[in-house]
mmCIF file as Biopython writes it, N, C-alpha, C and O atoms, coordinates in Angstrom:
data_model
#
loop_
_atom_site.group_PDB
_atom_site.id
_atom_site.type_symbol
_atom_site.label_atom_id
_atom_site.label_alt_id
_atom_site.label_comp_id
_atom_site.label_asym_id
_atom_site.label_entity_id
_atom_site.label_seq_id
_atom_site.pdbx_PDB_ins_code
_atom_site.Cartn_x
_atom_site.Cartn_y
_atom_site.Cartn_z
_atom_site.occupancy
_atom_site.B_iso_or_equiv
_atom_site.auth_seq_id
_atom_site.auth_asym_id
_atom_site.pdbx_PDB_model_num
ATOM 1   N N  . MET A ? 1  ? 0.846   -1.173 0.000  1.0 0.0 1  A 1 
ATOM 2   C CA . MET A ? 1  ? 0.000   0.000  0.000  1.0 0.0 1  A 1 
ATOM 3   C C  . MET A ? 1  ? 0.890   1.235  0.000  1.0 0.0 1  A 1 
ATOM 4   O O  . MET A ? 1  ? 1.899   1.284  0.704  1.0 0.0 1  A 1 
ATOM 5   N N  . SER A ? 2  ? 0.527   2.187  -0.760 1.0 0.0 2  A 1 
ATOM 6   C CA . SER A ? 2  ? 1.317   3.401  -0.904 1.0 0.0 2  A 1 
ATOM 7   C C  . SER A ? 2  ? 1.200   4.282  0.346  1.0 0.0 2  A 1 
ATOM 8   O O  . SER A ? 2  ? 0.112   4.409  0.907  1.0 0.0 2  A 1 
ATOM 9   N N  . PRO A ? 3  ? 2.309   4.893  0.787  1.0 0.0 3  A 1 
ATOM 10  C CA . PRO A ? 3  ? 2.247   5.794  1.949  1.0 0.0 3  A 1 
ATOM 11  C C  . PRO A ? 3  ? 1.396   7.026  1.668  1.0 0.0 3  A 1 
ATOM 12  O O  . PRO A ? 3  ? 0.876   7.642  2.598  1.0 0.0 3  A 1 
ATOM 13  N N  . ILE A ? 4  ? 1.250   7.387  0.414  1.0 0.0 4  A 1 
ATOM 14  C CA . ILE A ? 4  ? 0.434   8.549  0.055  1.0 0.0 4  A 1 
ATOM 15  C C  . ILE A ? 4  ? -1.033  8.276  0.395  1.0 0.0 4  A 1 
ATOM 16  O O  . ILE A ? 4  ? -1.739  9.182  0.837  1.0 0.0 4  A 1 
ATOM 17  N N  . LEU A ? 5  ? -1.492  7.056  0.198  1.0 0.0 5  A 1 
ATOM 18  C CA . LEU A ? 5  ? -2.878  6.724  0.510  1.0 0.0 5  A 1 
ATOM 19  C C  . LEU A ? 5  ? -3.144  6.742  2.008  1.0 0.0 5  A 1 
ATOM 20  O O  . LEU A ? 5  ? -4.269  6.999  2.436  1.0 0.0 5  A 1 
ATOM 21  N N  . LEU A ? 6  ? -2.128  6.472  2.800  1.0 0.0 6  A 1 
ATOM 22  C CA . LEU A ? 6  ? -2.307  6.419  4.239  1.0 0.0 6  A 1 
ATOM 23  C C  . LEU A ? 6  ? -2.278  7.804  4.879  1.0 0.0 6  A 1 
ATOM 24  O O  . LEU A ? 6  ? -2.761  7.976  5.998  1.0 0.0 6  A 1 
ATOM 25  N N  . GLN A ? 7  ? -1.728  8.775  4.195  1.0 0.0 7  A 1 
ATOM 26  C CA . GLN A ? 7  ? -1.632  10.113 4.756  1.0 0.0 7  A 1 
ATOM 27  C C  . GLN A ? 7  ? -2.990  10.810 4.679  1.0 0.0 7  A 1 
ATOM 28  O O  . GLN A ? 7  ? -3.683  10.726 3.665  1.0 0.0 7  A 1 
ATOM 29  N N  . GLY A ? 8  ? -3.356  11.485 5.741  1.0 0.0 8  A 1 
ATOM 30  C CA . GLY A ? 8  ? -4.576  12.289 5.743  1.0 0.0 8  A 1 
ATOM 31  C C  . GLY A ? 8  ? -5.848  11.490 5.944  1.0 0.0 8  A 1 
ATOM 32  O O  . GLY A ? 8  ? -6.935  12.063 5.879  1.0 0.0 8  A 1 
ATOM 33  N N  . GLY A ? 9  ? -5.760  10.216 6.181  1.0 0.0 9  A 1 
ATOM 34  C CA . GLY A ? 9  ? -6.964  9.421  6.396  1.0 0.0 9  A 1 
ATOM 35  C C  . GLY A ? 9  ? -7.697  9.818  7.660  1.0 0.0 9  A 1 
ATOM 36  O O  . GLY A ? 9  ? -8.927  9.796  7.699  1.0 0.0 9  A 1 
ATOM 37  N N  . GLY A ? 10 ? -6.964  10.176 8.679  1.0 0.0 10 A 1 
ATOM 38  C CA . GLY A ? 10 ? -7.573  10.593 9.939  1.0 0.0 10 A 1 
ATOM 39  C C  . GLY A ? 10 ? -8.291  11.915 9.829  1.0 0.0 10 A 1 
ATOM 40  O O  . GLY A ? 10 ? -9.305  12.126 10.494 1.0 0.0 10 A 1 
ATOM 41  N N  . ALA A ? 11 ? -7.781  12.816 8.995  1.0 0.0 11 A 1 
ATOM 42  C CA . ALA A ? 11 ? -8.403  14.128 8.846  1.0 0.0 11 A 1 
ATOM 43  C C  . ALA A ? 11 ? -9.771  14.006 8.188  1.0 0.0 11 A 1 
ATOM 44  O O  . ALA A ? 11 ? -10.705 14.714 8.563  1.0 0.0 11 A 1 
ATOM 45  N N  . GLY A ? 12 ? -9.895  13.123 7.222  1.0 0.0 12 A 1 
ATOM 46  C CA . GLY A ? 12 ? -11.189 12.928 6.561  1.0 0.0 12 A 1 
ATOM 47  C C  . GLY A ? 12 ? -12.212 12.325 7.498  1.0 0.0 12 A 1 
ATOM 48  O O  . GLY A ? 12 ? -13.381 12.710 7.479  1.0 0.0 12 A 1 
ATOM 49  N N  . ALA A ? 13 ? -11.779 11.383 8.315  1.0 0.0 13 A 1 
ATOM 50  C CA . ALA A ? 13 ? -12.685 10.770 9.282  1.0 0.0 13 A 1 
ATOM 51  C C  . ALA A ? 13 ? -13.092 11.776 10.354 1.0 0.0 13 A 1 
ATOM 52  O O  . ALA A ? 13 ? -14.243 11.792 10.791 1.0 0.0 13 A 1 
ATOM 53  N N  . LEU A ? 14 ? -12.156 12.606 10.773 1.0 0.0 14 A 1 
ATOM 54  C CA . LEU A ? 14 ? -12.466 13.643 11.756 1.0 0.0 14 A 1 
ATOM 55  C C  . LEU A ? 14 ? -13.454 14.652 11.189 1.0 0.0 14 A 1 
ATOM 56  O O  . LEU A ? 14 ? -14.376 15.081 11.883 1.0 0.0 14 A 1 
ATOM 57  N N  . PHE A ? 15 ? -13.265 15.028 9.944  1.0 0.0 15 A 1 
ATOM 58  C CA . PHE A ? 15 ? -14.180 15.962 9.280  1.0 0.0 15 A 1 
ATOM 59  C C  . PHE A ? 15 ? -15.574 15.359 9.175  1.0 0.0 15 A 1 
ATOM 60  O O  . PHE A ? 15 ? -16.565 16.054 9.397  1.0 0.0 15 A 1 
ATOM 61  N N  . LEU A ? 16 ? -15.662 14.087 8.842  1.0 0.0 16 A 1 
ATOM 62  C CA . LEU A ? 16 ? -16.951 13.403 8.745  1.0 0.0 16 A 1 
ATOM 63  C C  . LEU A ? 16 ? -17.629 13.330 10.107 1.0 0.0 16 A 1 
ATOM 64  O O  . LEU A ? 16 ? -18.835 13.550 10.218 1.0 0.0 16 A 1 
ATOM 65  N N  . LEU A ? 17 ? -16.861 13.023 11.132 1.0 0.0 17 A 1 
ATOM 66  C CA . LEU A ? 17 ? -17.408 12.959 12.485 1.0 0.0 17 A 1 
ATOM 67  C C  . LEU A ? 17 ? -17.916 14.319 12.938 1.0 0.0 17 A 1 
ATOM 68  O O  . LEU A ? 17 ? -18.981 14.409 13.550 1.0 0.0 17 A 1 
ATOM 69  N N  . PHE A ? 18 ? -17.175 15.368 12.647 1.0 0.0 18 A 1 
ATOM 70  C CA . PHE A ? 18 ? -17.596 16.726 12.990 1.0 0.0 18 A 1 
ATOM 71  C C  . PHE A ? 18 ? -18.873 17.104 12.245 1.0 0.0 18 A 1 
ATOM 72  O O  . PHE A ? 18 ? -19.764 17.726 12.823 1.0 0.0 18 A 1 
ATOM 73  N N  . GLY A ? 19 ? -18.971 16.735 10.976 1.0 0.0 19 A 1 
ATOM 74  C CA . GLY A ? 19 ? -20.174 17.014 10.194 1.0 0.0 19 A 1 
ATOM 75  C C  . GLY A ? 19 ? -21.390 16.286 10.735 1.0 0.0 19 A 1 
ATOM 76  O O  . GLY A ? 19 ? -22.481 16.854 10.793 1.0 0.0 19 A 1 
ATOM 77  N N  . LEU A ? 20 ? -21.212 15.040 11.129 1.0 0.0 20 A 1 
ATOM 78  C CA . LEU A ? 20 ? -22.324 14.287 11.713 1.0 0.0 20 A 1 
ATOM 79  C C  . LEU A ? 20 ? -22.747 14.881 13.055 1.0 0.0 20 A 1 
ATOM 80  O O  . LEU A ? 20 ? -23.937 14.930 13.366 1.0 0.0 20 A 1 
ATOM 81  N N  . LEU A ? 21 ? -21.784 15.327 13.841 1.0 0.0 21 A 1 
ATOM 82  C CA . LEU A ? 21 ? -22.099 15.959 15.114 1.0 0.0 21 A 1 
ATOM 83  C C  . LEU A ? 21 ? -22.896 17.249 14.898 1.0 0.0 21 A 1 
ATOM 84  O O  . LEU A ? 21 ? -23.864 17.502 15.614 1.0 0.0 21 A 1 
ATOM 85  N N  . MET A ? 22 ? -22.504 18.050 13.936 1.0 0.0 22 A 1 
ATOM 86  C CA . MET A ? 22 ? -23.230 19.287 13.637 1.0 0.0 22 A 1 
ATOM 87  C C  . MET A ? 22 ? -24.642 18.994 13.130 1.0 0.0 22 A 1 
ATOM 88  O O  . MET A ? 22 ? -25.580 19.723 13.453 1.0 0.0 22 A 1 
ATOM 89  N N  . LEU A ? 23 ? -24.797 17.941 12.347 1.0 0.0 23 A 1 
ATOM 90  C CA . LEU A ? 23 ? -26.120 17.536 11.873 1.0 0.0 23 A 1 
ATOM 91  C C  . LEU A ? 23 ? -27.010 17.124 13.041 1.0 0.0 23 A 1 
ATOM 92  O O  . LEU A ? 23 ? -28.184 17.493 13.085 1.0 0.0 23 A 1 
ATOM 93  N N  . LEU A ? 24 ? -26.466 16.369 13.980 1.0 0.0 24 A 1 
ATOM 94  C CA . LEU A ? 24 ? -27.235 15.960 15.156 1.0 0.0 24 A 1 
ATOM 95  C C  . LEU A ? 24 ? -27.630 17.151 16.021 1.0 0.0 24 A 1 
ATOM 96  O O  . LEU A ? 24 ? -28.739 17.197 16.554 1.0 0.0 24 A 1 
ATOM 97  N N  . VAL A ? 25 ? -26.729 18.107 16.159 1.0 0.0 25 A 1 
ATOM 98  C CA . VAL A ? 25 ? -27.042 19.318 16.928 1.0 0.0 25 A 1 
ATOM 99  C C  . VAL A ? 25 ? -28.153 20.100 16.238 1.0 0.0 25 A 1 
ATOM 100 O O  . VAL A ? 25 ? -29.078 20.570 16.900 1.0 0.0 25 A 1 
ATOM 101 N N  . GLN A ? 26 ? -28.074 20.246 14.912 1.0 0.0 26 A 1 
ATOM 102 C CA . GLN A ? 26 ? -29.098 20.971 14.175 1.0 0.0 26 A 1 
ATOM 103 C C  . GLN A ? 26 ? -30.447 20.272 14.298 1.0 0.0 26 A 1 
ATOM 104 O O  . GLN A ? 26 ? -31.460 20.934 14.523 1.0 0.0 26 A 1 
ATOM 105 N N  . LEU A ? 27 ? -30.483 18.957 14.155 1.0 0.0 27 A 1 
ATOM 106 C CA . LEU A ? 27 ? -31.733 18.218 14.300 1.0 0.0 27 A 1 
ATOM 107 C C  . LEU A ? 27 ? -32.281 18.336 15.719 1.0 0.0 27 A 1 
ATOM 108 O O  . LEU A ? 27 ? -33.493 18.442 15.910 1.0 0.0 27 A 1 
ATOM 109 N N  . GLY A ? 28 ? -31.406 18.318 16.703 1.0 0.0 28 A 1 
ATOM 110 C CA . GLY A ? 28 ? -31.838 18.496 18.085 1.0 0.0 28 A 1 
ATOM 111 C C  . GLY A ? 28 ? -32.465 19.855 18.324 1.0 0.0 28 A 1 
ATOM 112 O O  . GLY A ? 28 ? -33.471 19.964 19.025 1.0 0.0 28 A 1 
ATOM 113 N N  . ILE A ? 29 ? -31.875 20.898 17.741 1.0 0.0 29 A 1 
ATOM 114 C CA . ILE A ? 29 ? -32.431 22.247 17.859 1.0 0.0 29 A 1 
ATOM 115 C C  . ILE A ? 29 ? -33.811 22.305 17.223 1.0 0.0 29 A 1 
ATOM 116 O O  . ILE A ? 29 ? -34.735 22.879 17.798 1.0 0.0 29 A 1 
ATOM 117 N N  . ILE A ? 30 ? -33.958 21.721 16.050 1.0 0.0 30 A 1 
ATOM 118 C CA . ILE A ? 30 ? -35.241 21.739 15.349 1.0 0.0 30 A 1 
ATOM 119 C C  . ILE A ? 30 ? -36.311 21.012 16.155 1.0 0.0 30 A 1 
ATOM 120 O O  . ILE A ? 30 ? -37.416 21.526 16.326 1.0 0.0 30 A 1 
ATOM 121 N N  . VAL A ? 31 ? -35.989 19.830 16.646 1.0 0.0 31 A 1 
ATOM 122 C CA . VAL A ? 31 ? -36.969 19.044 17.416 1.0 0.0 31 A 1 
ATOM 123 C C  . VAL A ? 31 ? -37.331 19.763 18.708 1.0 0.0 31 A 1 
ATOM 124 O O  . VAL A ? 31 ? -38.504 19.801 19.079 1.0 0.0 31 A 1 
ATOM 125 N N  . TRP A ? 32 ? -36.348 20.333 19.399 1.0 0.0 32 A 1 
ATOM 126 C CA . TRP A ? 32 ? -36.630 21.028 20.648 1.0 0.0 32 A 1 
ATOM 127 C C  . TRP A ? 32 ? -37.512 22.247 20.407 1.0 0.0 32 A 1 
ATOM 128 O O  . TRP A ? 32 ? -38.475 22.470 21.141 1.0 0.0 32 A 1 
ATOM 129 N N  . ILE A ? 33 ? -37.192 23.041 19.380 1.0 0.0 33 A 1 
ATOM 130 C CA . ILE A ? 33 ? -37.993 24.227 19.085 1.0 0.0 33 A 1 
ATOM 131 C C  . ILE A ? 33 ? -39.417 23.830 18.732 1.0 0.0 33 A 1 
ATOM 132 O O  . ILE A ? 33 ? -40.366 24.467 19.188 1.0 0.0 33 A 1 
ATOM 133 N N  . TYR A ? 34 ? -39.579 22.788 17.926 1.0 0.0 34 A 1 
ATOM 134 C CA . TYR A ? 34 ? -40.918 22.351 17.532 1.0 0.0 34 A 1 
ATOM 135 C C  . TYR A ? 34 ? -41.733 21.907 18.747 1.0 0.0 34 A 1 
ATOM 136 O O  . TYR A ? 34 ? -42.882 22.321 18.908 1.0 0.0 34 A 1 
ATOM 137 N N  . SER A ? 35 ? -41.153 21.079 19.592 1.0 0.0 35 A 1 
ATOM 138 C CA . SER A ? 35 ? -41.907 20.585 20.751 1.0 0.0 35 A 1 
ATOM 139 C C  . SER A ? 35 ? -42.172 21.696 21.761 1.0 0.0 35 A 1 
ATOM 140 O O  . SER A ? 35 ? -43.248 21.735 22.358 1.0 0.0 35 A 1 
ATOM 141 N N  . ASP A ? 36 ? -41.220 22.594 21.965 1.0 0.0 36 A 1 
ATOM 142 C CA . ASP A ? 36 ? -41.415 23.695 22.898 1.0 0.0 36 A 1 
ATOM 143 C C  . ASP A ? 36 ? -42.441 24.694 22.363 1.0 0.0 36 A 1 
ATOM 144 O O  . ASP A ? 36 ? -43.235 25.238 23.130 1.0 0.0 36 A 1 
ATOM 145 N N  . ALA A ? 37 ? -42.428 24.936 21.057 1.0 0.0 37 A 1 
ATOM 146 C CA . ALA A ? 37 ? -43.373 25.881 20.459 1.0 0.0 37 A 1 
ATOM 147 C C  . ALA A ? 37 ? -44.801 25.350 20.510 1.0 0.0 37 A 1 
ATOM 148 O O  . ALA A ? 37 ? -45.747 26.135 20.569 1.0 0.0 37 A 1 
ATOM 149 N N  . GLN A ? 38 ? -44.970 24.046 20.488 1.0 0.0 38 A 1 
ATOM 150 C CA . GLN A ? 38 ? -46.317 23.487 20.611 1.0 0.0 38 A 1 
ATOM 151 C C  . GLN A ? 38 ? -46.916 23.805 21.977 1.0 0.0 38 A 1 
ATOM 152 O O  . GLN A ? 38 ? -48.131 23.966 22.098 1.0 0.0 38 A 1 
ATOM 153 N N  . GLN A ? 39 ? -46.086 23.896 22.990 1.0 0.0 39 A 1 
ATOM 154 C CA . GLN A ? 39 ? -46.573 24.136 24.346 1.0 0.0 39 A 1 
ATOM 155 C C  . GLN A ? 39 ? -46.553 25.602 24.748 1.0 0.0 39 A 1 
ATOM 156 O O  . GLN A ? 39 ? -47.427 26.042 25.495 1.0 0.0 39 A 1 
ATOM 157 N N  . ARG A ? 40 ? -45.579 26.366 24.273 1.0 0.0 40 A 1 
ATOM 158 C CA . ARG A ? 40 ? -45.350 27.708 24.823 1.0 0.0 40 A 1 
ATOM 159 C C  . ARG A ? 40 ? -45.477 28.854 23.835 1.0 0.0 40 A 1 
ATOM 160 O O  . ARG A ? 40 ? -45.090 29.976 24.162 1.0 0.0 40 A 1 
ATOM 161 N N  . SER A ? 41 ? -46.000 28.620 22.651 1.0 0.0 41 A 1 
ATOM 162 C CA . SER A ? 41 ? -46.056 29.686 21.659 1.0 0.0 41 A 1 
ATOM 163 C C  . SER A ? 41 ? -47.445 29.769 21.054 1.0 0.0 41 A 1 
ATOM 164 O O  . SER A ? 41 ? -48.136 28.763 20.888 1.0 0.0 41 A 1 
ATOM 165 N N  . ASP A ? 42 ? -47.838 31.003 20.727 1.0 0.0 42 A 1 
ATOM 166 C CA . ASP A ? 42 ? -49.110 31.214 20.029 1.0 0.0 42 A 1 
ATOM 167 C C  . ASP A ? 42 ? -48.958 30.999 18.528 1.0 0.0 42 A 1 
ATOM 168 O O  . ASP A ? 42 ? -49.941 30.730 17.837 1.0 0.0 42 A 1 
ATOM 169 N N  . GLN A ? 43 ? -47.735 31.115 18.021 1.0 0.0 43 A 1 
ATOM 170 C CA . GLN A ? 43 ? -47.486 30.915 16.597 1.0 0.0 43 A 1 
ATOM 171 C C  . GLN A ? 43 ? -47.398 29.425 16.290 1.0 0.0 43 A 1 
ATOM 172 O O  . GLN A ? 43 ? -47.130 28.615 17.178 1.0 0.0 43 A 1 
ATOM 173 N N  . PRO A ? 44 ? -47.629 29.065 15.015 1.0 0.0 44 A 1 
ATOM 174 C CA . PRO A ? 44 ? -47.547 27.644 14.640 1.0 0.0 44 A 1 
ATOM 175 C C  . PRO A ? 44 ? -46.141 27.079 14.851 1.0 0.0 44 A 1 
ATOM 176 O O  . PRO A ? 44 ? -45.145 27.698 14.477 1.0 0.0 44 A 1 
ATOM 177 N N  . ALA A ? 45 ? -46.084 25.903 15.453 1.0 0.0 45 A 1 
ATOM 178 C CA . ALA A ? 45 ? -44.803 25.276 15.776 1.0 0.0 45 A 1 
ATOM 179 C C  . ALA A ? 45 ? -44.030 24.888 14.521 1.0 0.0 45 A 1 
ATOM 180 O O  . ALA A ? 45 ? -42.802 24.968 14.511 1.0 0.0 45 A 1 
ATOM 181 N N  . PHE A ? 46 ? -44.722 24.470 13.462 1.0 0.0 46 A 1 
ATOM 182 C CA . PHE A ? 46 ? -44.008 24.052 12.250 1.0 0.0 46 A 1 
ATOM 183 C C  . PHE A ? 46 ? -43.295 25.223 11.583 1.0 0.0 46 A 1 
ATOM 184 O O  . PHE A ? 46 ? -42.268 25.024 10.933 1.0 0.0 46 A 1 
ATOM 185 N N  . LEU A ? 47 ? -43.823 26.449 11.733 1.0 0.0 47 A 1 
ATOM 186 C CA . LEU A ? 47 ? -43.125 27.606 11.167 1.0 0.0 47 A 1 
ATOM 187 C C  . LEU A ? 47 ? -41.818 27.877 11.911 1.0 0.0 47 A 1 
ATOM 188 O O  . LEU A ? 47 ? -40.810 28.227 11.299 1.0 0.0 47 A 1 
ATOM 189 N N  . TRP A ? 48 ? -41.843 27.713 13.233 1.0 0.0 48 A 1 
ATOM 190 C CA . TRP A ? 48 ? -40.601 27.868 13.991 1.0 0.0 48 A 1 
ATOM 191 C C  . TRP A ? 48 ? -39.613 26.770 13.641 1.0 0.0 48 A 1 
ATOM 192 O O  . TRP A ? 48 ? -38.406 27.010 13.610 1.0 0.0 48 A 1 
ATOM 193 N N  . ALA A ? 49 ? -40.110 25.568 13.378 1.0 0.0 49 A 1 
ATOM 194 C CA . ALA A ? 49 ? -39.222 24.471 12.972 1.0 0.0 49 A 1 
ATOM 195 C C  . ALA A ? 49 ? -38.581 24.772 11.616 1.0 0.0 49 A 1 
ATOM 196 O O  . ALA A ? 49 ? -37.411 24.455 11.402 1.0 0.0 49 A 1 
ATOM 197 N N  . ILE A ? 50 ? -39.330 25.374 10.711 1.0 0.0 50 A 1 
ATOM 198 C CA . ILE A ? 50 ? -38.778 25.749 9.404  1.0 0.0 50 A 1 
ATOM 199 C C  . ILE A ? 50 ? -37.704 26.815 9.564  1.0 0.0 50 A 1 
ATOM 200 O O  . ILE A ? 50 ? -36.657 26.745 8.921  1.0 0.0 50 A 1 
ATOM 201 N N  . VAL A ? 51 ? -37.959 27.805 10.421 1.0 0.0 51 A 1 
ATOM 202 C CA . VAL A ? 51 ? -36.954 28.845 10.682 1.0 0.0 51 A 1 
ATOM 203 C C  . VAL A ? 51 ? -35.686 28.204 11.247 1.0 0.0 51 A 1 
ATOM 204 O O  . VAL A ? 51 ? -34.578 28.556 10.844 1.0 0.0 51 A 1 
ATOM 205 N N  . ALA A ? 52 ? -35.848 27.277 12.166 1.0 0.0 52 A 1 
ATOM 206 C CA . ALA A ? 52 ? -34.681 26.602 12.760 1.0 0.0 52 A 1 
ATOM 207 C C  . ALA A ? 52 ? -33.964 25.733 11.740 1.0 0.0 52 A 1 
ATOM 208 O O  . ALA A ? 52 ? -32.747 25.570 11.820 1.0 0.0 52 A 1 
ATOM 209 N N  . PHE A ? 53 ? -34.693 25.172 10.786 1.0 0.0 53 A 1 
ATOM 210 C CA . PHE A ? 53 ? -34.068 24.366 9.741  1.0 0.0 53 A 1 
ATOM 211 C C  . PHE A ? 53 ? -33.231 25.239 8.810  1.0 0.0 53 A 1 
ATOM 212 O O  . PHE A ? 53 ? -32.128 24.856 8.421  1.0 0.0 53 A 1 
ATOM 213 N N  . LEU A ? 54 ? -33.752 26.407 8.456  1.0 0.0 54 A 1 
ATOM 214 C CA . LEU A ? 54 ? -33.052 27.276 7.508  1.0 0.0 54 A 1 
ATOM 215 C C  . LEU A ? 54 ? -31.873 28.002 8.146  1.0 0.0 54 A 1 
ATOM 216 O O  . LEU A ? 54 ? -30.858 28.231 7.488  1.0 0.0 54 A 1 
ATOM 217 N N  . ALA A ? 55 ? -31.998 28.364 9.418  1.0 0.0 55 A 1 
ATOM 218 C CA . ALA A ? 55 ? -30.920 29.073 10.109 1.0 0.0 55 A 1 
ATOM 219 C C  . ALA A ? 55 ? -30.899 28.602 11.561 1.0 0.0 55 A 1 
ATOM 220 O O  . ALA A ? 55 ? -31.531 29.228 12.412 1.0 0.0 55 A 1 
ATOM 221 N N  . PRO A ? 56 ? -30.197 27.527 11.861 1.0 0.0 56 A 1 
ATOM 222 C CA . PRO A ? 56 ? -30.302 26.900 13.184 1.0 0.0 56 A 1 
ATOM 223 C C  . PRO A ? 56 ? -29.976 27.822 14.361 1.0 0.0 56 A 1 
ATOM 224 O O  . PRO A ? 56 ? -30.788 27.951 15.277 1.0 0.0 56 A 1 
ATOM 225 N N  . LEU A ? 57 ? -28.831 28.450 14.355 1.0 0.0 57 A 1 
ATOM 226 C CA . LEU A ? 57 ? -28.470 29.280 15.513 1.0 0.0 57 A 1 
ATOM 227 C C  . LEU A ? 57 ? -29.294 30.556 15.562 1.0 0.0 57 A 1 
ATOM 228 O O  . LEU A ? 57 ? -29.767 30.944 16.631 1.0 0.0 57 A 1 
ATOM 229 N N  . LEU A ? 58 ? -29.471 31.203 14.442 1.0 0.0 58 A 1 
ATOM 230 C CA . LEU A ? 58 ? -30.297 32.403 14.395 1.0 0.0 58 A 1 
ATOM 231 C C  . LEU A ? 58 ? -31.744 32.069 14.732 1.0 0.0 58 A 1 
ATOM 232 O O  . LEU A ? 58 ? -32.405 32.825 15.444 1.0 0.0 58 A 1 
ATOM 233 N N  . GLY A ? 59 ? -32.241 30.945 14.229 1.0 0.0 59 A 1 
ATOM 234 C CA . GLY A ? 59 ? -33.604 30.519 14.531 1.0 0.0 59 A 1 
ATOM 235 C C  . GLY A ? 59 ? -33.797 30.250 16.011 1.0 0.0 59 A 1 
ATOM 236 O O  . GLY A ? 59 ? -34.842 30.581 16.571 1.0 0.0 59 A 1 
ATOM 237 N N  . LEU A ? 60 ? -32.808 29.659 16.644 1.0 0.0 60 A 1 
ATOM 238 C CA . LEU A ? 60 ? -32.881 29.402 18.085 1.0 0.0 60 A 1 
ATOM 239 C C  . LEU A ? 60 ? -32.943 30.710 18.863 1.0 0.0 60 A 1 
ATOM 240 O O  . LEU A ? 60 ? -33.760 30.861 19.771 1.0 0.0 60 A 1 
ATOM 241 N N  . VAL A ? 61 ? -32.088 31.643 18.511 1.0 0.0 61 A 1 
ATOM 242 C CA . VAL A ? 61 ? -32.073 32.937 19.204 1.0 0.0 61 A 1 
ATOM 243 C C  . VAL A ? 61 ? -33.394 33.674 18.978 1.0 0.0 61 A 1 
ATOM 244 O O  . VAL A ? 61 ? -33.967 34.218 19.922 1.0 0.0 61 A 1 
ATOM 245 N N  . LEU A ? 62 ? -33.877 33.697 17.741 1.0 0.0 62 A 1 
ATOM 246 C CA . LEU A ? 62 ? -35.145 34.371 17.460 1.0 0.0 62 A 1 
ATOM 247 C C  . LEU A ? 62 ? -36.302 33.719 18.200 1.0 0.0 62 A 1 
ATOM 248 O O  . LEU A ? 62 ? -37.181 34.410 18.714 1.0 0.0 62 A 1 
ATOM 249 N N  . TYR A ? 63 ? -36.304 32.397 18.256 1.0 0.0 63 A 1 
ATOM 250 C CA . TYR A ? 63 ? -37.381 31.712 18.976 1.0 0.0 63 A 1 
ATOM 251 C C  . TYR A ? 63 ? -37.339 32.054 20.462 1.0 0.0 63 A 1 
ATOM 252 O O  . TYR A ? 63 ? -38.378 32.323 21.066 1.0 0.0 63 A 1 
ATOM 253 N N  . LEU A ? 64 ? -36.155 32.046 21.048 1.0 0.0 64 A 1 
ATOM 254 C CA . LEU A ? 64 ? -36.049 32.359 22.472 1.0 0.0 64 A 1 
ATOM 255 C C  . LEU A ? 64 ? -36.454 33.801 22.784 1.0 0.0 64 A 1 
ATOM 256 O O  . LEU A ? 64 ? -36.992 34.074 23.857 1.0 0.0 64 A 1 
ATOM 257 N N  . ILE A ? 65 ? -36.196 34.728 21.847 1.0 0.0 65 A 1 
ATOM 258 C CA . ILE A ? 65 ? -36.537 36.130 22.066 1.0 0.0 65 A 1 
ATOM 259 C C  . ILE A ? 65 ? -38.002 36.414 21.712 1.0 0.0 65 A 1 
ATOM 260 O O  . ILE A ? 65 ? -38.712 37.063 22.480 1.0 0.0 65 A 1 
ATOM 261 N N  . LEU A ? 66 ? -38.449 35.931 20.553 1.0 0.0 66 A 1 
ATOM 262 C CA . LEU A ? 66 ? -39.762 36.326 20.035 1.0 0.0 66 A 1 
ATOM 263 C C  . LEU A ? 66 ? -40.846 35.252 20.137 1.0 0.0 66 A 1 
ATOM 264 O O  . LEU A ? 66 ? -42.030 35.582 20.216 1.0 0.0 66 A 1 
ATOM 265 N N  . GLY A ? 67 ? -40.469 33.996 20.137 1.0 0.0 67 A 1 
ATOM 266 C CA . GLY A ? 67 ? -41.452 32.940 19.976 1.0 0.0 67 A 1 
ATOM 267 C C  . GLY A ? 67 ? -42.130 32.456 21.233 1.0 0.0 67 A 1 
ATOM 268 O O  . GLY A ? 67 ? -43.284 32.032 21.189 1.0 0.0 67 A 1 
ATOM 269 N N  . ARG A ? 68 ? -41.444 32.508 22.342 1.0 0.0 68 A 1 
ATOM 270 C CA . ARG A ? 68 ? -42.001 31.961 23.573 1.0 0.0 68 A 1 
ATOM 271 C C  . ARG A ? 68 ? -42.861 33.001 24.270 1.0 0.0 68 A 1 
ATOM 272 O O  . ARG A ? 68 ? -42.513 34.181 24.328 1.0 0.0 68 A 1 
ATOM 273 N N  . ASN A ? 69 ? -43.990 32.545 24.799 1.0 0.0 69 A 1 
ATOM 274 C CA . ASN A ? 69 ? -44.823 33.417 25.618 1.0 0.0 69 A 1 
ATOM 275 C C  . ASN A ? 69 ? -44.221 33.485 27.019 1.0 0.0 69 A 1 
ATOM 276 O O  . ASN A ? 69 ? -43.679 32.504 27.528 1.0 0.0 69 A 1 
ATOM 277 N N  . ARG A ? 70 ? -44.325 34.610 27.601 1.0 0.0 70 A 1 
ATOM 278 C CA . ARG A ? 70 ? -43.757 34.810 28.949 1.0 0.0 70 A 1 
ATOM 279 C C  . ARG A ? 70 ? -44.650 34.219 30.010 1.0 0.0 70 A 1 
ATOM 280 O O  . ARG A ? 70 ? -44.332 34.293 31.197 1.0 0.0 70 A 1 
#
């Protein structure tokens, strides 16, 4: 086996692992916002889930500021 093929193999796996972790975090944010909005918001929960899908961190901040009833 060529040494060139063995170089950088760990970096690709690390990048893939980081991408999967970010995907799980994004899905967690979407699910949490949807379930919380069903209980604590006057606006439709699916619209907040769409906002969180399109912009996860911004959607989370906007939901916490504007979406939840006090």
